[in-house]
C-alpha positions as CSV (number, residue, x, y, z in Angstrom):
1,M,12.4,8.5,-22.4
2,K,12.6,10.8,-19.6
3,R,9.1,12.2,-20.3
4,N,7.8,8.6,-20.3
5,R,9.6,7.9,-16.9
6,E,8.0,11.1,-15.3
7,F,4.5,10.2,-16.7
8,L,4.7,6.9,-15.1
9,E,6.0,8.1,-11.6
10,K,3.1,10.7,-11.7
11,V,0.5,8.2,-12.4
12,F,2.1,5.2,-10.4
13,P,0.8,6.3,-7.0
14,V,-2.8,6.6,-7.9
15,A,-2.6,3.0,-10.0
16,Y,-1.1,1.6,-6.9
17,I,-3.7,2.5,-4.7
18,Q,-6.4,1.5,-7.2
19,Q,-4.7,-1.9,-7.4
20,G,-4.9,-2.6,-3.8
21,L,-1.5,-1.6,-2.9
22,N,-0.1,-3.9,-5.4
23,A,2.8,-2.5,-7.4
24,T,2.9,-5.2,-10.0
25,R,-0.9,-4.9,-10.9
26,A,-0.4,-1.1,-10.9
27,Y,2.6,-1.2,-13.4
28,K,0.4,-3.6,-15.4
29,Q,-2.4,-0.9,-15.3
30,I,-0.4,1.8,-16.9
31,K,1.8,-0.5,-19.1
32,C,-0.6,-3.3,-20.4
33,A,1.8,-4.7,-22.8
34,A,4.3,-5.3,-20.2
35,S,5.1,-8.8,-18.8
36,Y,4.3,-10.0,-15.6
37,E,8.1,-10.2,-14.8
38,T,8.6,-6.6,-16.0
39,A,5.7,-5.5,-14.2
40,R,6.9,-6.9,-10.7
41,V,10.6,-5.6,-11.2
42,E,9.6,-2.2,-12.6
43,G,6.5,-1.8,-10.2
44,S,9.0,-2.7,-7.3
45,R,11.6,-0.1,-8.2
46,I,9.2,2.6,-8.7
47,L,7.6,2.0,-5.2
48,A,11.2,1.9,-3.7
49,K,11.6,5.9,-4.5
50,P,10.9,8.1,-1.4
51,A,8.9,10.5,-3.6
52,I,6.6,7.9,-4.7
53,Q,6.0,6.8,-1.3
54,R,5.3,10.2,0.2
55,R,2.6,10.6,-2.9
56,I,1.0,7.5,-1.8
57,Q,0.9,8.5,1.7
58,E,-0.8,11.7,0.9
59,L,-3.3,9.8,-1.2
60,L,-4.2,7.2,1.5
61,P,-7.0,7.9,3.9
62,D,-6.1,9.8,7.2
63,D,-5.5,7.7,10.5
64,G,-9.1,7.6,11.9
65,V,-10.1,5.8,8.4
66,E,-6.9,3.7,8.5
67,A,-8.4,2.3,11.8
68,G,-11.6,1.5,10.6
69,V,-9.8,-0.1,7.2
70,I,-7.8,-2.3,9.3
71,R,-10.6,-3.4,11.7
72,D,-12.9,-4.2,8.7
73,A,-9.9,-6.2,7.1
74,L,-9.3,-8.3,10.1
75,Y,-13.1,-9.2,10.8
76,T,-14.4,-9.7,7.0
77,K,-13.4,-12.6,4.9
78,P,-11.6,-11.8,2.1
79,F,-13.6,-10.9,-1.0
80,K,-13.5,-13.0,-4.2
81,G,-10.2,-12.3,-5.8
82,I,-8.2,-11.2,-2.8
83,S,-6.5,-13.5,-0.5
84,W,-5.6,-13.2,2.9
85,A,-2.0,-12.8,2.0
86,E,-2.9,-9.9,-0.2
87,K,-5.0,-8.3,2.6
88,H,-2.0,-8.6,5.0
89,K,0.2,-7.0,2.5
90,F,-2.3,-4.2,2.1
91,L,-2.3,-3.6,5.7
92,E,1.2,-4.0,6.2
93,T,2.2,-1.5,3.5
94,S,-0.4,1.0,4.4
95,L,1.0,0.9,7.9
96,K,4.6,1.1,6.8
97,L,3.7,4.2,4.6
98,K,1.9,5.8,7.8
99,G,5.0,5.3,9.6
100,Y,3.8,2.8,12.2
101,M,5.9,0.0,11.3
102,T,9.5,1.3,10.9
103,A,12.9,-0.1,12.1
104,E,13.0,2.9,14.6
105,R,9.9,1.9,16.2
106,A,10.6,-1.9,16.3
107,D,11.9,-1.8,19.7
108,N,9.2,0.3,21.3
109,D,6.1,-1.1,23.2
110,T,2.6,-0.3,22.0
111,N,0.0,0.3,24.8
112,I,-3.4,-1.1,24.2
113,G,-6.4,0.1,26.4
114,I,-9.8,-1.5,26.6
115,I,-12.6,0.2,28.0
116,I,-15.3,-2.1,29.6
117,E,-18.8,-0.3,30.0
118,R,-21.3,-1.7,32.4
């Protein structure tokens, strides 16, 4: 049982990213026979582990690429099979894992600059 859990935790971060940062689908990718409810609960439980979150963060693109992904996601209609809610969750989860959306930063202001060239 422990070896099975270790294997699951080893492959989960990759499956999580492949499945668009969706823990339920990631768990189902690994454990095809699992029910939707089991996948939802187990995927969430695995995702809550700090070591899993660190591994996912390591696998995500760097911040420069992240900015492009966010910009593209905001200006592109969702493709077939993904809703705006799923896209929002993808962006929110990615930003949280990158440390941009934390409780410690909730009270901080963010400065945004716009450069207009003539």
